[in-house]
VEXDREN-2710 file (C-alpha; in Angstrom, 1 decimal):
% VEXDREN-2710
k/r/px/py/pz
1/UNK/286.0/-204.2/-78.3
2/UNK/282.3/-203.1/-77.1
3/UNK/281.1/-206.9/-77.7
4/UNK/284.3/-207.8/-75.9
5/UNK/283.4/-205.7/-72.9
6/UNK/279.7/-206.4/-72.6
7/UNK/280.6/-210.1/-72.7
8/UNK/282.7/-209.9/-69.9
9/UNK/280.4/-207.8/-67.6
10/UNK/278.0/-210.5/-66.5
11/UNK/281.4/-212.4/-65.7
12/UNK/282.6/-209.2/-63.4
13/UNK/279.1/-209.0/-61.8
14/UNK/279.0/-212.4/-60.6
15/UNK/282.8/-212.5/-59.4
16/UNK/281.3/-208.9/-57.4
17/UNK/278.5/-210.8/-56.0
18/UNK/280.9/-214.0/-54.8
19/UNK/283.2/-211.6/-53.4
20/UNK/280.2/-209.5/-51.4
21/UNK/278.6/-212.8/-50.1
22/UNK/282.2/-213.9/-48.7
23/UNK/282.7/-210.4/-47.1
24/UNK/279.0/-210.5/-45.8
25/UNK/279.5/-214.0/-44.2
26/UNK/282.8/-213.1/-42.4
27/UNK/281.2/-210.2/-41.1
28/UNK/278.3/-212.0/-39.8
29/UNK/281.1/-214.4/-38.4
30/UNK/282.9/-212.0/-36.4
31/UNK/279.6/-210.4/-35.2
32/UNK/278.4/-213.6/-34.0
33/UNK/282.1/-214.2/-32.3
34/UNK/281.8/-211.0/-30.6
35/UNK/278.2/-211.5/-29.2
36/UNK/279.5/-214.8/-27.8
37/UNK/282.1/-212.9/-26.7
38/UNK/280.2/-210.5/-24.5
39/UNK/277.6/-213.2/-23.3
40/UNK/280.5/-214.9/-21.5
41/UNK/281.2/-211.5/-19.9
42/UNK/279.4/-210.2/-16.6
43/UNK/279.1/-206.7/-17.4
44/UNK/277.5/-205.9/-13.8
45/UNK/280.4/-207.8/-12.4
46/UNK/282.8/-205.5/-14.2
47/UNK/280.7/-202.5/-12.9
48/UNK/281.3/-203.5/-9.3
49/UNK/283.7/-201.7/-6.8
50/UNK/286.1/-203.4/-4.4
51/UNK/284.6/-202.4/-1.1
52/UNK/287.0/-200.4/0.9
53/UNK/288.0/-202.3/4.5
54/UNK/286.0/-201.2/7.8
55/UNK/289.2/-199.1/8.8
56/UNK/288.2/-195.7/10.2
57/UNK/290.2/-192.9/12.2
58/UNK/289.8/-193.0/16.4
59/UNK/289.5/-189.2/16.9
60/UNK/288.2/-186.6/15.2
61/UNK/291.5/-184.8/14.6
62/UNK/292.2/-188.1/12.7
63/UNK/288.7/-187.5/11.0
64/UNK/289.8/-183.9/10.3
65/UNK/287.1/-182.4/11.7
66/UNK/286.5/-180.3/15.1
67/UNK/283.5/-178.5/16.4
68/UNK/283.8/-174.5/16.2
69/UNK/283.0/-171.8/18.4
70/UNK/279.4/-171.9/17.9
71/UNK/279.3/-176.0/18.5
72/UNK/279.0/-177.2/14.7
73/UNK/281.0/-179.8/13.5
74/UNK/283.3/-178.5/10.4
75/UNK/286.2/-180.1/8.7
76/UNK/289.3/-178.6/9.7
77/UNK/290.8/-177.8/6.6
78/UNK/287.4/-176.9/4.2
79/UNK/285.5/-175.4/7.0
80/UNK/282.3/-177.7/5.3
81/UNK/280.0/-179.3/7.2
82/UNK/280.2/-183.3/7.5
83/UNK/279.8/-185.0/4.4
84/UNK/278.0/-188.9/4.7
85/UNK/278.6/-189.7/1.0
86/UNK/282.5/-189.5/1.3
87/UNK/282.8/-192.2/-1.4
88/UNK/280.0/-192.3/-4.4
89/UNK/278.2/-195.5/-4.5
90/UNK/279.7/-197.1/-1.5
91/UNK/276.8/-196.8/1.1
92/UNK/277.1/-199.5/3.3
93/UNK/281.1/-198.0/3.6
94/UNK/279.8/-194.7/4.1
95/UNK/277.2/-195.9/6.7
96/UNK/280.1/-197.5/8.5
97/UNK/282.3/-194.6/8.5
98/UNK/279.1/-192.3/9.6
99/UNK/278.9/-194.8/12.6
100/UNK/282.7/-194.9/13.5
101/UNK/282.2/-190.7/13.8
102/UNK/279.5/-191.4/16.2
103/UNK/280.8/-193.3/18.5
104/UNK/283.7/-190.8/18.7
105/UNK/281.0/-188.3/19.2
106/UNK/280.0/-190.2/22.0
107/UNK/282.9/-190.0/23.7
108/UNK/283.4/-186.3/23.1
109/UNK/279.8/-185.6/24.9
110/UNK/281.0/-187.8/27.8
111/UNK/283.9/-185.5/28.2
112/UNK/281.9/-182.4/27.8
113/UNK/279.3/-183.8/30.7
114/UNK/282.6/-184.6/33.1
115/UNK/284.8/-181.3/32.1
116/UNK/281.9/-178.7/31.2
117/UNK/279.1/-179.6/33.2
118/UNK/281.1/-181.0/36.0
119/UNK/279.0/-184.4/36.2
120/UNK/280.2/-187.4/37.9
121/UNK/279.6/-191.2/36.6
122/UNK/277.8/-193.4/38.7
123/UNK/278.2/-197.3/38.1
124/UNK/275.2/-199.6/37.8
125/UNK/274.4/-201.9/38.8
126/UNK/275.4/-200.4/42.2
127/UNK/276.9/-203.9/43.4
128/UNK/278.4/-205.0/40.1
129/UNK/281.2/-207.6/40.5
130/UNK/284.4/-207.0/39.3
131/UNK/283.7/-209.8/35.9
132/UNK/280.2/-208.5/34.9
133/UNK/279.1/-206.0/32.4
134/UNK/278.1/-202.5/33.7
135/UNK/276.7/-199.4/32.6
136/UNK/276.8/-195.7/33.9
137/UNK/274.4/-192.6/34.6
138/UNK/275.8/-189.2/35.1
139/UNK/274.7/-187.3/38.3
140/UNK/275.2/-183.5/39.4
141/UNK/277.3/-183.1/42.6
142/UNK/274.2/-182.5/44.5
143/UNK/271.9/-184.8/42.6
144/UNK/271.1/-186.7/45.8
145/UNK/271.6/-184.2/48.6
146/UNK/269.8/-181.3/47.0
147/UNK/267.2/-180.5/49.0
148/UNK/264.5/-178.9/46.8
149/UNK/264.6/-179.9/43.1
150/UNK/266.5/-182.6/41.0
151/UNK/265.9/-182.9/37.3
152/UNK/265.9/-186.3/35.5
153/UNK/266.8/-186.3/31.6
154/UNK/265.6/-189.6/29.8
155/UNK/266.6/-190.4/26.2
156/UNK/265.0/-191.7/23.5
157/UNK/266.0/-195.0/22.0
158/UNK/269.0/-196.1/19.4
159/UNK/272.2/-195.3/18.9
160/UNK/272.1/-192.1/21.2
161/UNK/274.0/-192.7/24.8
162/UNK/273.7/-190.5/28.2
163/UNK/273.9/-186.5/27.1
164/UNK/272.7/-186.9/23.8
165/UNK/269.1/-186.3/22.4
166/UNK/270.1/-187.2/18.5
167/UNK/273.1/-187.8/17.2
168/UNK/272.2/-186.9/13.7
169/UNK/271.9/-183.2/15.0
170/UNK/275.3/-183.1/16.7
171/UNK/277.0/-184.2/13.6
172/UNK/274.7/-182.0/10.8
173/UNK/273.4/-179.0/13.2
174/UNK/275.0/-178.6/16.4
175/UNK/275.8/-179.5/19.9
176/UNK/272.9/-177.3/21.7
177/UNK/270.2/-178.9/19.7
178/UNK/271.4/-182.5/19.7
179/UNK/272.7/-182.7/23.4
180/UNK/271.6/-182.2/26.8
181/UNK/274.3/-180.1/27.9
182/UNK/271.7/-176.7/27.6
183/UNK/269.0/-178.5/29.7
184/UNK/272.0/-179.6/32.2
185/UNK/273.6/-176.4/32.7
186/UNK/270.1/-174.4/32.9
187/UNK/268.8/-176.8/35.4
188/UNK/272.1/-176.4/37.5
189/UNK/271.9/-172.4/36.8
190/UNK/268.2/-172.9/38.6
191/UNK/269.1/-174.5/42.0
192/UNK/268.4/-178.3/40.4
193/UNK/270.2/-181.5/41.1
194/UNK/270.6/-183.2/37.9
195/UNK/270.7/-187.0/36.7
196/UNK/271.4/-188.2/33.2
197/UNK/269.9/-191.4/32.7
198/UNK/271.6/-193.9/30.2
199/UNK/268.7/-196.2/28.7
200/UNK/270.5/-197.4/25.6
201/UNK/273.5/-198.9/27.4
202/UNK/272.0/-202.5/27.8
203/UNK/274.7/-205.0/26.7
204/UNK/278.2/-205.4/26.8
205/UNK/279.3/-206.6/23.1
206/UNK/282.3/-208.8/22.4
207/UNK/283.6/-209.9/19.4
208/UNK/283.4/-213.5/18.7
209/UNK/286.7/-215.3/18.1
210/UNK/287.0/-216.6/14.3
211/UNK/286.8/-220.2/14.1
212/UNK/286.9/-222.8/10.9
213/UNK/283.8/-224.0/9.5
214/UNK/282.6/-227.1/11.2
215/UNK/281.8/-230.2/8.5
216/UNK/278.1/-230.1/7.7
217/UNK/276.2/-232.7/9.4
218/UNK/273.4/-234.8/7.7
219/UNK/270.2/-232.5/7.9
220/UNK/267.8/-233.7/10.3
221/UNK/264.2/-234.2/9.1
222/UNK/261.9/-231.5/9.4
223/UNK/258.1/-231.3/9.8
224/UNK/258.0/-228.2/7.2
225/UNK/256.5/-229.1/4.0
226/UNK/259.5/-229.3/1.1
227/UNK/257.9/-226.6/-0.9
228/UNK/258.2/-224.1/2.0
229/UNK/261.6/-225.0/3.0
230/UNK/262.9/-224.6/-0.5
231/UNK/260.9/-221.0/-0.5
232/UNK/262.8/-220.0/3.0
233/UNK/266.2/-221.4/1.6
234/UNK/265.4/-219.3/-1.8
235/UNK/264.5/-216.2/0.2
236/UNK/267.4/-216.3/1.9
237/UNK/270.1/-216.9/-0.8
238/UNK/268.5/-213.7/-2.4
239/UNK/268.9/-211.8/0.7
240/UNK/272.6/-212.9/0.8
241/UNK/273.2/-211.9/-3.1
242/UNK/271.3/-208.5/-2.6
243/UNK/273.4/-207.9/0.2
244/UNK/276.8/-208.4/-1.3
245/UNK/276.0/-208.1/-5.1
246/UNK/277.6/-204.4/-5.1
247/UNK/280.9/-205.2/-4.3
248/UNK/283.4/-207.8/-5.9
249/UNK/284.9/-208.4/-2.4
250/UNK/282.6/-207.2/0.2
251/UNK/283.7/-206.7/3.7
252/UNK/282.2/-209.6/6.1
253/UNK/280.4/-208.1/9.5
254/UNK/282.0/-209.0/12.3
255/UNK/280.6/-211.7/14.6
256/UNK/279.7/-210.1/18.4
257/UNK/278.0/-211.6/21.3
258/UNK/276.0/-209.4/23.4
259/UNK/275.9/-209.9/27.1
260/UNK/273.1/-208.2/28.9
261/UNK/274.0/-205.8/31.8
262/UNK/271.8/-206.4/35.2
263/UNK/269.5/-203.8/36.0
264/UNK/269.3/-202.3/32.3
265/UNK/268.5/-204.8/29.8
266/UNK/266.1/-202.5/28.2
267/UNK/265.4/-198.9/28.4
268/UNK/262.3/-199.8/30.7
269/UNK/264.2/-201.7/33.0
270/UNK/267.1/-198.7/32.8
271/UNK/264.8/-196.3/34.3
272/UNK/263.2/-198.8/36.9
273/UNK/266.5/-199.7/38.2
274/UNK/267.5/-195.9/38.4
275/UNK/264.5/-194.4/40.0
276/UNK/264.6/-197.3/42.6
277/UNK/268.5/-197.1/43.8
278/UNK/268.9/-193.1/42.8
279/UNK/266.0/-191.1/42.4
280/UNK/264.1/-192.7/45.2
281/UNK/266.9/-191.9/47.4
282/UNK/267.6/-188.6/46.4
283/UNK/266.9/-185.9/48.9
284/UNK/264.7/-183.8/46.4
285/UNK/261.4/-182.9/47.7
286/UNK/260.5/-182.0/44.4
287/UNK/261.5/-184.0/41.3
288/UNK/261.0/-183.2/37.3
289/UNK/261.6/-185.4/34.4
290/UNK/262.1/-184.7/30.8
291/UNK/261.7/-187.6/28.9
292/UNK/261.9/-187.7/24.7
293/UNK/260.3/-190.2/22.5
294/UNK/260.7/-193.7/23.8
295/UNK/261.8/-192.2/27.2
296/UNK/258.3/-191.1/27.3
297/UNK/256.9/-195.0/26.9
298/UNK/259.6/-195.8/29.4
299/UNK/258.4/-192.9/31.8
300/UNK/254.9/-194.7/31.6
301/UNK/256.1/-197.9/32.4
302/UNK/257.9/-196.7/35.7
303/UNK/254.0/-195.7/36.4
304/UNK/252.7/-198.7/36.1
305/UNK/255.2/-200.0/38.5
306/UNK/255.9/-197.2/40.7
307/UNK/252.7/-195.1/40.7
308/UNK/252.0/-194.0/44.4
309/UNK/255.9/-193.4/44.7
310/UNK/255.7/-190.8/41.8
311/UNK/252.7/-189.2/42.7
312/UNK/254.2/-188.2/45.9
313/UNK/257.5/-187.3/44.4
314/UNK/257.4/-186.0/41.0
315/UNK/256.0/-182.5/40.6
316/UNK/255.7/-182.2/37.0
317/UNK/256.8/-183.9/33.6
318/UNK/257.7/-182.9/30.2
319/UNK/257.4/-185.0/27.4
320/UNK/258.8/-184.1/23.8
321/UNK/257.3/-186.1/21.1
322/UNK/256.5/-189.0/23.3
323/UNK/255.9/-192.6/22.0
324/UNK/253.8/-193.7/25.0
325/UNK/250.1/-195.3/25.0
326/UNK/248.4/-195.4/27.8
327/UNK/246.1/-198.2/26.4
328/UNK/248.9/-200.5/24.9
329/UNK/250.6/-200.0/28.4
330/UNK/247.5/-200.7/30.4
331/UNK/247.9/-197.7/32.5
332/UNK/245.6/-197.1/35.4
333/UNK/242.7/-194.5/35.8
334/UNK/244.5/-192.9/38.5
335/UNK/248.0/-192.5/36.3
336/UNK/246.1/-191.4/33.4
337/UNK/244.4/-188.8/35.9
338/UNK/247.6/-187.5/37.4
339/UNK/249.5/-187.2/33.8
340/UNK/246.6/-185.1/33.0
341/UNK/247.4/-182.7/35.9
342/UNK/251.1/-182.7/36.0
343/UNK/252.3/-183.8/32.3
344/UNK/252.7/-182.2/29.0
345/UNK/253.6/-183.4/25.8
346/UNK/255.7/-181.3/23.2
347/UNK/254.8/-182.7/19.9
348/UNK/256.3/-182.6/16.2
349/UNK/254.1/-179.7/14.6
350/UNK/253.6/-177.3/11.7
351/UNK/251.5/-174.9/14.5
352/UNK/253.4/-172.6/16.5
353/UNK/255.4/-173.4/19.6
354/UNK/252.9/-174.0/22.7
355/UNK/249.9/-174.0/20.6
356/UNK/247.5/-176.1/22.2
357/UNK/246.5/-179.4/20.0
358/UNK/243.8/-182.0/20.1
359/UNK/244.3/-184.9/22.7
360/UNK/244.3/-188.1/20.9
361/UNK/244.2/-190.0/23.9
362/UNK/242.9/-188.9/27.2
363/UNK/246.3/-188.8/29.3
364/UNK/248.1/-185.4/29.2
365/UNK/247.9/-182.1/27.3
366/UNK/249.5/-181.9/23.7
367/UNK/251.0/-178.5/22.5
368/UNK/253.2/-177.8/19.6
369/UNK/256.8/-178.1/19.8
370/UNK/256.9/-175.5/17.3
371/UNK/258.7/-178.2/14.3
372/UNK/257.7/-181.0/12.4
373/UNK/261.3/-182.5/12.7
374/UNK/260.8/-185.4/15.4
375/UNK/264.4/-185.1/16.9
376/UNK/264.3/-181.5/17.2
377/UNK/261.1/-180.9/19.4
378/UNK/263.5/-181.1/22.7
379/UNK/265.5/-178.5/21.9
380/UNK/262.8/-176.2/20.5
381/UNK/260.8/-176.7/23.4
382/UNK/263.8/-175.9/25.8
383/UNK/262.3/-172.5/27.3
384/UNK/259.0/-173.4/27.3
385/UNK/259.6/-176.9/29.2
386/UNK/261.3/-174.7/32.2
387/UNK/258.8/-172.2/32.3
388/UNK/256.2/-175.0/32.5
389/UNK/258.5/-176.3/35.5
390/UNK/258.7/-172.9/37.3
391/UNK/254.8/-172.1/36.9
392/UNK/254.0/-175.8/38.6
393/UNK/256.7/-175.2/41.5
394/UNK/255.3/-171.7/41.9
395/UNK/251.6/-173.1/42.2
396/UNK/252.5/-176.0/44.5
397/UNK/254.7/-173.5/46.8
398/UNK/251.4/-171.2/47.0
399/UNK/249.3/-174.0/47.6
400/UNK/251.6/-175.3/50.4
401/UNK/251.8/-172.0/51.8
402/UNK/247.9/-171.1/51.7
403/UNK/247.4/-174.2/53.9
404/UNK/250.4/-173.5/56.3
405/UNK/248.3/-170.1/56.6
406/UNK/245.0/-171.9/57.0
407/UNK/246.4/-174.4/59.5
408/UNK/248.0/-171.5/61.6
409/UNK/244.5/-169.4/61.3
410/UNK/242.7/-172.6/62.6
411/UNK/245.2/-173.2/65.6
412/UNK/245.2/-169.8/66.6
413/UNK/241.2/-169.6/66.6
414/UNK/241.5/-172.8/68.7
415/UNK/244.1/-171.1/71.2
416/UNK/241.7/-168.3/71.5
417/UNK/238.5/-170.2/72.1
418/UNK/240.6/-172.4/74.8
419/UNK/241.7/-169.0/76.6
420/UNK/238.6/-167.8/76.6
421/UNK/237.2/-171.0/78.2
422/UNK/240.3/-170.8/80.7
END
């Protein structure tokens, strides 16, 4: 029996080896088949999300947000501040939602200017025809008739419109820091007429009608080398791929056509137009200007075109983190000398408010705005700016009074001498 078992052991061992080999081969075949299947599946494509349509609420109430008694934007139900990332990993959709809210904020600020500040719209161009695009500025009731003082507000560049310094501050901080409303109210309280410019409303944007794609015509010969054309095509293809690669069915951007507004095709053009048609015709003896960021550049450009008019009418200019450059803008020595005397630039800095800073260019004094955030420089300098205006006006009035007294004294002496002669 033992001998029989010993004789059958090698046979069992061989059978086991054969079965193991067959089993291993089947596992390998299964693994290979699985790998082949996975290689055909685009895992990145599976990870993509369906991008929601760019359809957003039209009012603050529909967004479920409102401004509280402190001027802060808060969610109606939760009381929480605005949340940008409403949907994770959908940055483009979140950005579009933010922009839609921004457009509502713009209209909300217009309403505040009209209802709370009693400002009136003035359409530009002043001689616009019925079918041409127009823009507007805001005027206080006495902006053109106030005989003493006029304040002109010029914002920076970007999406902000009349009455705003920074959309980000309005949404994330409060209305006081992000709008020009505190400046308007303060100016009216101190006897100023007020003009609120709108330098970023430069064109009418119309949606292009959808049209079928034309049959491509044969490409005309190009002078570009073939290698350069291939690189350009490859670059464009990569750009489109990167733009859409996050989503399985990305929303297409709406194609629009822009029609420039006459007299306001750019910030610089707008400021010049408003000066010629409104500020220069105002009755105010003393004109004051507050210009933020790119608004400072537009002001300097205005100086380049109307230097003598501004030197005769403008009493003082407060710049906040202005982006002007007297060398690149080719200003005259007369302009630079005048800016040294009549301008002050509150710039972003870690230094305490109103701390004098080294001048970077020989134009106007620079002082700290008491903040390192560019968009906050106007609000942080609020009290300092109006104190600066009061001091300049007081000095001017004292100088005029002294000149008047000297003239009266001289006239009295002359009359006395004439009387003695008689």
